C-alpha positions in Angstrom: 0.0 0.0 0.0 1.3 3.5 -0.7 2.4 5.5 2.3 -0.2 7.9 3.7 0.4 11.4 2.5 1.2 14.3 4.8 -1.8 16.4 5.9 -1.1 20.0 5.1 -3.3 23.0 6.0 -2.7 26.3 4.1 -4.1 29.3 6.0 -4.4 31.7 3.1 -5.0 31.5 -0.7 -1.7 31.1 -2.6 -1.0 31.4 -6.3 -3.0 28.8 -8.2 0.2 27.0 -9.5 1.4 26.7 -5.9 -1.9 25.3 -4.6 -2.0 22.8 -7.5 1.5 21.5 -6.9 0.8 21.2 -3.1 -2.4 19.1 -3.9 -0.3 16.9 -6.2 2.2 16.1 -3.5 0.2 16.2 -0.2 -3.2 15.9 1.3 -3.9 19.6 1.3 -6.7 21.7 2.8 -6.8 25.3 1.4 -9.0 28.2 2.2 -12.1 28.8 0.1 -11.7 32.5 0.4 -8.7 34.8 1.0 -9.3 35.8 4.5 -7.1 35.2 7.6 -8.0 32.3 9.9 -9.2 33.3 13.4 -7.5 31.9 16.4 -9.9 29.0 16.8 -9.5 28.0 13.2 -5.7 28.1 13.6 -5.9 25.9 16.7 -8.2 23.4 14.9 -5.8 23.3 11.9 -2.8 22.6 14.2 -4.7 19.8 15.9 -5.5 18.0 12.7 -2.5 18.7 10.4 1.0 17.3 10.1 2.1 20.6 8.5 0.8 24.1 8.8 1.5 26.7 6.1 0.8 30.1 7.7 1.5 33.6 6.6 2.4 36.9 8.3 -1.3 37.4 9.2 -1.4 34.4 11.4 -0.3 35.1 15.0 1.1 31.8 16.3 2.0 32.8 19.9 2.9 30.5 22.7 -0.7 30.0 23.9 -1.8 29.1 20.4 1.0 26.7 19.6 0.5 25.1 23.1 -2.8 23.8 21.8 -1.4 22.1 18.7 -2.0 18.4 18.4 0.6 15.6 18.5 0.5 15.3 14.7 1.9 18.8 14.0 5.6 18.4 13.2 6.3 21.3 10.8 5.2 25.0 10.5 6.3 25.8 6.9 5.9 29.6 6.9 5.0 31.3 3.6 7.3 34.3 4.0 10.8 35.2 5.3 9.7 37.0 8.5 8.8 34.8 11.4 8.2 37.3 14.2 4.5 36.2 14.2 5.6 32.7 15.3 6.9 31.7 18.8 9.9 29.7 17.6 11.0 28.7 21.1 7.6 27.3 22.0 7.4 25.4 18.7 10.8 23.8 19.2 9.9 22.9 22.8 6.9 20.9 21.5 9.0 19.2 18.8 7.7 21.3 15.9 10.1 22.5 13.3 9.7 26.0 11.7 10.9 26.8 8.2 10.6 30.0 6.1 11.2 31.3 2.6 14.4 33.6 2.7 16.2 35.1 -0.3 13.1 35.2 -2.5 11.7 38.8 -2.1 15.1 40.6 -1.7 15.0 42.4 -5.0 11.2 43.0 -4.9 11.5 44.7 -1.5 14.6 46.7 -2.4 12.8 47.9 -5.6 9.9 49.1 -3.4 12.3 50.9 -1.0 13.7 52.9 -3.9 10.2 53.5 -5.2 9.1 55.0 -1.9 12.3 57.2 -1.7 11.5 58.6 -5.1 7.8 59.0 -4.3 8.5 61.0 -1.2 11.4 63.1 -2.3 9.8 63.9 -5.7 6.2 64.4 -4.4 4.8 61.9 -6.9 1.5 61.2 -5.0 0.7 64.9 -4.8 1.2 65.2 -8.6 -0.9 62.1 -9.2 -3.7 63.4 -7.0 -3.8 66.7 -8.9 -3.9 65.0 -12.3 -6.7 62.6 -11.2 -8.7 65.5 -9.8 -8.4 67.5 -13.1 -7.1 70.5 -11.2 -3.9 70.9 -13.1 -3.7 74.2 -14.9 -0.3 73.7 -16.5 3.4 73.7 -15.7 4.8 76.3 -13.3 8.4 76.9 -12.3 7.8 76.6 -8.5 5.1 73.8 -8.6 5.8 70.5 -6.8 9.4 71.2 -6.1 11.0 68.1 -4.7 14.6 67.2 -4.0 17.4 65.7 -6.2 18.6 62.2 -5.0 22.2 62.5 -6.3 24.6 63.5 -3.6 22.3 62.9 -0.7 23.2 60.6 2.2 21.2 57.4 2.5 21.4 55.7 5.9 20.5 52.0 5.8 19.4 50.4 9.1 20.1 46.7 8.6 22.6 45.8 5.9 21.6 42.2 5.3 20.5 40.9 1.9 17.7 43.5 1.4 19.8 46.3 2.8 22.6 45.5 0.4 20.1 45.3 -2.5 18.8 48.8 -1.6 22.4 50.0 -1.5 23.1 48.6 -4.9 20.1 50.4 -6.4 20.7 53.6 -4.5 24.3 53.9 -5.6 23.1 54.0 -9.2 21.0 57.1 -8.3 24.2 58.8 -7.0 23.2 58.4 -3.3 26.0 58.2 -0.7 25.7 54.9 1.2 25.9 54.8 4.9 24.8 51.9 7.2 24.4 50.6 10.7 24.3 46.9 11.4 24.8 44.5 14.3 28.1 43.5 12.7 30.3 45.4 10.3 30.5 44.1 6.7 33.6 42.7 5.3 35.9 45.4 3.7 35.3 44.1 0.2 31.6 44.4 0.5 31.9 47.9 1.9 34.1 48.8 -1.0 31.6 47.4 -3.5 29.0 49.9 -2.3 31.5 52.6 -1.2 29.6 52.4 2.1 30.4 54.1 5.4 29.8 52.1 8.6 28.4 53.8 11.6 28.9 52.0 14.9 26.6 54.6 16.6 23.0 54.5 15.3 22.4 57.9 16.9 25.2 59.5 15.0 24.2 58.0 11.7 20.5 59.0 12.1 21.4 62.6 12.9 23.5 63.0 9.7 21.3 61.3 7.1 19.1 62.8 4.4 17.2 59.6 4.0 16.8 56.7 6.5 15.8 53.3 5.1 14.6 50.7 7.6 15.7 47.2 6.5 16.1 45.2 9.7 13.8 42.5 11.0 11.5 42.9 14.0 12.9 41.2 17.1 12.7 42.2 20.8 15.9 44.2 20.4 14.6 46.1 17.4 11.2 47.0 18.7 10.9 50.8 18.6 14.6 51.0 17.7 13.6 54.2 15.9 11.9 55.8 18.9 11.0 59.4 19.7 14.5 60.3 20.8 16.1 59.0 17.7 13.5 60.6 15.4 14.3 63.9 17.1 17.9 63.5 16.0 16.9 63.4 12.3 17.4 66.6 10.3 14.2 68.5 9.5 14.9 68.0 5.8 15.2 64.2 6.2 12.8 61.5 5.1 12.2 58.0 6.5 11.3 54.9 4.5 10.2 51.6 6.0 9.7 48.4 4.0 10.7 46.1 6.8 8.5 45.8 9.9 6.3 48.5 11.3 7.2 47.7 14.9 10.8 49.0 14.4 9.4 52.5 14.4 7.4 54.3 17.1 4.5 55.2 14.8 2.9 57.7 17.1 6.1 59.6 17.6 6.7 59.6 13.8 3.2 60.9 13.2 3.7 63.7 15.6 7.0 64.8 14.1 5.7 64.6 10.5 2.7 66.7 11.5 4.9 69.3 13.2 7.4 69.4 10.3 10.3 68.1 12.4 10.8 65.5 9.7 10.2 66.3 6.0 8.5 63.1 4.9 8.0 59.4 5.2 7.3 56.4 2.9 5.7 53.5 4.7 4.8 50.0 3.4 4.5 48.5 6.9 2.8 49.7 10.1 3.2 49.1 13.8 -0.3 47.6 14.2 -0.6 45.6 11.0 -3.4 46.9 8.8 -4.6 49.3 11.4 -3.0 52.6 10.3 -2.9 55.7 12.5 -5.6 57.9 10.9 -3.6 61.1 11.4 -0.9 59.6 9.0 -3.5 59.4 6.3 -4.1 63.1 6.5 -0.6 64.1 5.7 0.6 65.2 2.3 4.3 64.5 3.1 3.6 60.8 3.7 3.3 58.0 1.2 1.4 54.9 2.5 1.3 51.5 0.8 -0.6 48.3 1.8 2.4 46.1 2.5 3.2 45.7 -1.2 7.0 45.3 -0.9 7.1 41.7 -1.9 4.0 41.7 -4.0 5.2 40.4 -7.4 3.8 37.4 -9.2 7.3 35.9 -9.5 8.1 36.4 -5.8 4.8 34.8 -4.6 5.3 31.8 -6.8 9.0 31.4 -5.7 7.9 31.6 -2.0 5.4 28.8 -2.7 8.1 26.7 -4.3 10.3 27.1 -1.2 7.5 26.0 1.0 7.0 22.9 -1.1 10.7 22.1 -1.0 10.8 22.5 2.8 7.8 20.2 3.3 9.0 17.6 0.8 12.4 17.5 2.3 10.9 17.1 5.7 8.6 14.3 4.4 11.7 12.5 3.1 13.2 12.5 6.6 15.7 15.3 6.2 16.1 18.7 7.7 14.2 21.4 5.8 16.7 23.6 3.9 15.2 26.8 5.3 14.9 25.6 9.0 14.7 28.5 11.4 16.5 28.1 14.7 16.0 30.1 17.9 19.7 31.1 17.7 19.1 32.8 14.3 16.6 35.3 15.8 
């Protein structure tokens, strides 16, 4: 008799090609509509499945994972970030956690540059005028933004995405500066002509643009707090395509409203999809609905990584993208 196939529960709708391939390989349960599971549904799924495929919208905290059934052996996360999963509790219960790194690096870096351009060149304001039919023609002083070339870009988090941002920014003539937990090797610094700042405070106070590209961990929560935001130049802009929790959103909103910071481009928010309503009122802010990784190619590649992790686990081997508590 053929071996029983792994039971896999997918919490959100994935690209059709990914769902089709999952169904070919495993006993898969997918969502009928593209809405997040509530906590009770997540618990039921973890009680009945061998493998859970969650996304960033699924909060798998210690109390939720504690109610998983004995069948659950792998959480194959659809996405690189795993701050919504209590990795330590999962490992204590014998549940492995994998993710999908290195897939959306270019897509997220592209979006960071898009936000930098949108804020500094006031693109949304121009778009709004054109869509409202209020444009009366070109004027020498209308919609004056700022030139990128020669400006200082400070990158907070010089990992894969941070380096991809640096590569693109260098082509625009931006001066590359960065703060990271560890300094890059000299040859990598030379590649980007990058200046390392051991002190985040000193870097923040001297930059024209600050790009947030670090993950959300306990040590990075509100790393850009009110005190550090006050260090920024009044002509500076902040761009965040990483995790909203890294920035104190209330403090940022206050400083943008008062003109202490020139502008911001945000693709992520501190409280998920709940956005500070005062942010929406500001003309010097560009807000996007977490689109940084939203490309067809990226979503399919993420699914392919999920499948490889599950299949490798099924074959009795360590998933290639296993997440360990020591990595966080």
